[in-house]
SELO-289349 format. One record per residue (C-alpha): residue in one letter; x negated, y negated, z. Coordinates in steps of 0.1 Angstrom, whole numbers, plus 5000, padded with zeros to 4 digits. Each point is the difference from the previous one (the first is absolute). Layout:
<nodes>
code|x|y|z
A|X|Y|Z
...
</nodes>
This chain:
<nodes>
code|x|y|z
X|4840|4872|5269
X|5030|5018|5015
X|5031|4996|4978
X|5035|4998|5013
X|5020|5029|4985
X|5016|4978|4975
X|4978|4969|5001
X|4994|4972|4973
X|4969|5018|4985
X|5019|5032|4995
X|5030|4980|4985
X|4975|4984|4976
X|4986|5034|4989
X|5036|5012|4993
X|5009|4970|4980
X|4967|5003|4979
X|5009|5036|4991
X|5036|4990|4993
X|4988|4970|4978
X|4978|5022|4979
X|5029|5025|4995
X|5024|4973|4991
X|4976|4983|4975
X|4991|5033|4983
X|5037|5008|4996
X|5009|4966|4986
X|4972|5004|4975
X|5011|5036|4992
X|5036|4989|4995
X|4990|4968|4978
X|4976|5022|4979
X|5027|5028|4994
X|5026|4973|4993
X|4977|4982|4975
X|4992|5033|4983
X|5036|5009|4997
X|4997|5033|5018
X|5019|4995|5031
X|5012|5036|5012
X|5011|5019|5031
X|4966|4999|5016
X|5000|4963|4999
X|5035|5000|5014
X|4988|5020|5031
X|4971|4975|5003
X|5024|4970|5001
X|5020|5016|5027
X|4969|5007|5021
X|4988|4963|4994
X|5033|4986|5014
X|4998|5021|5031
X|4963|4993|5004
X|5008|4961|4999
X|5025|5008|5029
X|4974|5018|5019
X|4975|4971|4995
X|5025|4976|5016
X|5005|5024|5029
X|4963|5000|5007
X|5003|4964|5011
X|5033|5005|5019
X|4990|5030|5019
X|4996|4991|5038
X|4967|5013|5014
X|4998|5021|5030
X|4974|5022|5017
X|5020|5031|5010
X|5030|5020|4991
X|5032|4982|5010
X|5037|4998|4993
X|5005|4978|4969
X|5022|4970|5007
X|5031|4997|4977
X|4985|4971|4980
X|4970|5020|4992
X|5018|5032|4987
X|5006|4989|4964
X|4964|4994|4996
X|4991|5035|5014
X|5027|5016|4979
X|4988|4983|4967
X|4963|5011|5007
X|5009|5036|5010
X|5023|5004|4969
X|4979|4977|4976
X|4967|5019|5005
X|5015|5034|4991
X|5021|4986|4971
X|4969|4981|4984
X|4978|5030|5004
X|5024|5024|4981
X|5009|4974|4975
X|4965|4996|4990
X|4996|5038|4997
X|5030|5002|4979
X|4986|4972|4978
X|4967|5020|4996
X|5019|5031|4991
X|5021|4982|4974
X|4967|4985|4985
X|4988|5036|4996
X|5033|5011|4983
X|4998|4968|4976
X|4964|5002|4991
X|4996|5039|4996
X|5033|5005|4980
X|5005|5032|5017
X|5014|5031|4984
X|5034|5013|5012
X|4983|5024|5025
X|4976|4974|5015
X|5028|4975|5001
X|5021|5023|5022
X|4971|5004|5023
X|4996|4961|5003
X|5037|4997|5007
X|4998|5027|5026
X|4972|4981|5016
X|5020|4967|4999
X|5030|5019|5017
X|4977|5012|5027
X|4988|4964|5004
X|5036|4988|5005
X|5007|5028|5026
X|4968|4992|5020
X|5008|4963|4999
X|5036|5006|5014
X|4986|5025|5027
X|4975|4973|5013
X|5026|4972|4998
X|5023|5023|5020
X|4975|5006|5027
X|4992|4962|5002
X|5037|4992|5002
X|5003|5023|5030
X|4970|4984|5016
X|5012|4965|4995
X|5033|5008|5015
X|4987|5020|5030
X|4964|4987|5005
X|4998|4963|4987
X|4983|5012|4967
X|4969|5010|5020
X|4984|5028|4979
X|4998|5035|5016
X|4976|5028|4994
X|5026|5019|4979
X|5002|4971|4976
X|4963|4999|4997
X|4998|5038|4993
X|5027|4997|4974
X|4983|4970|4984
X|4967|5019|4998
X|5014|5030|4984
X|5022|4982|4973
X|4973|4977|4992
X|4972|5024|4994
X|5026|5022|4979
X|5011|4971|4978
X|4965|4984|4996
X|4984|5034|4991
X|5029|5005|4974
X|4993|4967|4984
X|4963|5008|4996
X|5005|5036|4988
X|5028|4993|4974
X|4980|4976|4977
X|4968|5020|5003
X|5019|5031|4989
X|5016|4982|4971
X|4966|4986|4987
X|4981|5034|5003
X|5003|5007|4962
X|4996|4964|4987
X|4969|4990|4982
X|4990|4969|5018
X|4967|4983|5003
X|4982|5011|5033
X|5000|4962|5012
X|5037|4996|4993
X|5008|5033|5017
X|4982|4990|5031
X|5019|4967|4999
X|5033|5015|4997
X|4994|5026|5028
X|4988|4971|5022
X|5031|4979|4995
X|5024|5028|5009
X|4977|5014|5028
X|5003|4965|5017
X|5033|5013|5014
X|4978|5019|5025
X|4991|4967|5016
X|5035|4999|5013
X|4996|5035|5015
X|4967|4989|5018
X|5019|4972|5015
X|5030|5021|5009
X|4977|5024|5019
X|4983|4972|5020
X|5036|4985|5007
X|5013|5034|5011
X|4971|5005|5024
X|5006|4966|5016
X|5037|5007|5003
X|4991|5032|5020
X|4977|4983|5023
X|5014|4965|5008
X|5030|4978|4996
X|5000|4962|4994
X|5006|4975|4972
X|4961|5001|4994
X|5009|5033|4979
X|5024|4979|4980
X|4971|4984|4980
X|4991|5034|4988
X|5035|5005|4985
X|4997|4966|4984
X|4967|5010|4982
X|5013|5033|4991
X|5031|4987|4982
X|4979|4972|4984
X|4975|5025|4987
X|5026|5022|4986
X|5014|4970|4980
X|4965|4992|4987
X|4994|5037|4990
X|5034|4999|4983
X|4988|4970|4979
X|4966|5015|4993
X|5009|5018|4968
X|5013|4968|4982
X|4971|4978|5013
X|4974|5026|4987
X|5020|5002|4967
X|4997|4961|4997
X|4962|5001|5008
X|4997|5028|4975
X|5017|4979|4973
X|4978|4971|5006
X|4969|5021|5000
X|5011|5019|4968
X|5006|4967|4981
X|4968|4986|5012
X|4978|5029|4990
X|5016|5020|4971
X|4969|5019|4992
X|5003|5017|5035
X|5033|5015|4990
X|5000|5034|4982
X|5027|4988|4975
X|5028|4978|4994
X|5024|5021|5019
X|4978|5013|5027
X|5022|5017|5025
X|4999|4994|5037
X|5027|5004|5025
X|4997|4962|5010
X|5005|4992|4964
X|5037|5000|4995
X|4998|4993|4963
X|4995|5037|4997
X|5019|5030|5013
X|4993|5036|5003
X|5023|5027|4983
X|4999|5038|5000
X|5007|5020|4970
X|5017|5033|4997
X|4965|5016|4999
X|4990|4985|5034
X|4975|4976|4985
X|5001|4964|5010
X|5002|4972|4974
X|5000|4962|5002
X|5027|4977|4990
X|4999|4962|5001
X|5028|4976|5010
X|5000|4965|4987
X|5002|4969|5022
X|5029|4977|4996
X|4978|4972|4989
X|4984|5024|4974
X|5036|5005|4986
X|5006|4963|4998
X|4967|4994|4982
X|5006|5028|4975
X|5035|4985|4992
X|4985|4966|4995
X|4973|5011|4977
X|5025|5021|4979
X|5022|4969|4997
X|4971|4978|4989
X|4988|5026|4975
</nodes>
């Protein structure tokens, strides 16, 4: 079946991906709020969620067309929202993942500086892409050009690879069960899915121009939001599994990156040790027990 460039089936595909992204984000925020662990990484996910809802609405407001055309004035706000929103969601999710790494790993001063430098580079790359898209929206009706596709490809590969290498490097000395280590690497390596979609998106942008490629952009930002929430979702599943099968855990304070009850610290000798943070509900329970005693 031949589909129009922005036909109903394509809109449904975009809506399905956005729906999964929104549901996963709402679950993540509700869980984090319930556990009293709301932090900067969750704040970036809230920001990305708000813009993603706007992009979902624009999915149904976007007017279909088969070829490149001059966008009428009434349709320009939608084009601007999608052009700026896609980029902002993508980089907000990357910032959220970066802050998750900072929060979980309890970095030393040296590694914390590296993480902040990566964060500053993310901000600069976001601003550069936004600047390019602003120029296109003013001069070319927000229709993506090859220069934007190339810039997105380069910045996306650099940022996604950084988000994979950083946690792997931080975990290289940690004594973690083999299965847990594979799970942790898989969670952070999921950011490479965004790179795969980016490469495909860039290839399409270099070859053709129509609103048919917009659906790839919708899938890309939705996947980035899902990957952003993956760490918290895996943490939740791990907690449920651990409580259901305590014999499978090596000890009461078994450490894994997705278990935020424990953090990693580095001593002056360079050796890593484990410290355990206490949940808010555990503090309340301890206070009640002490009063009853």
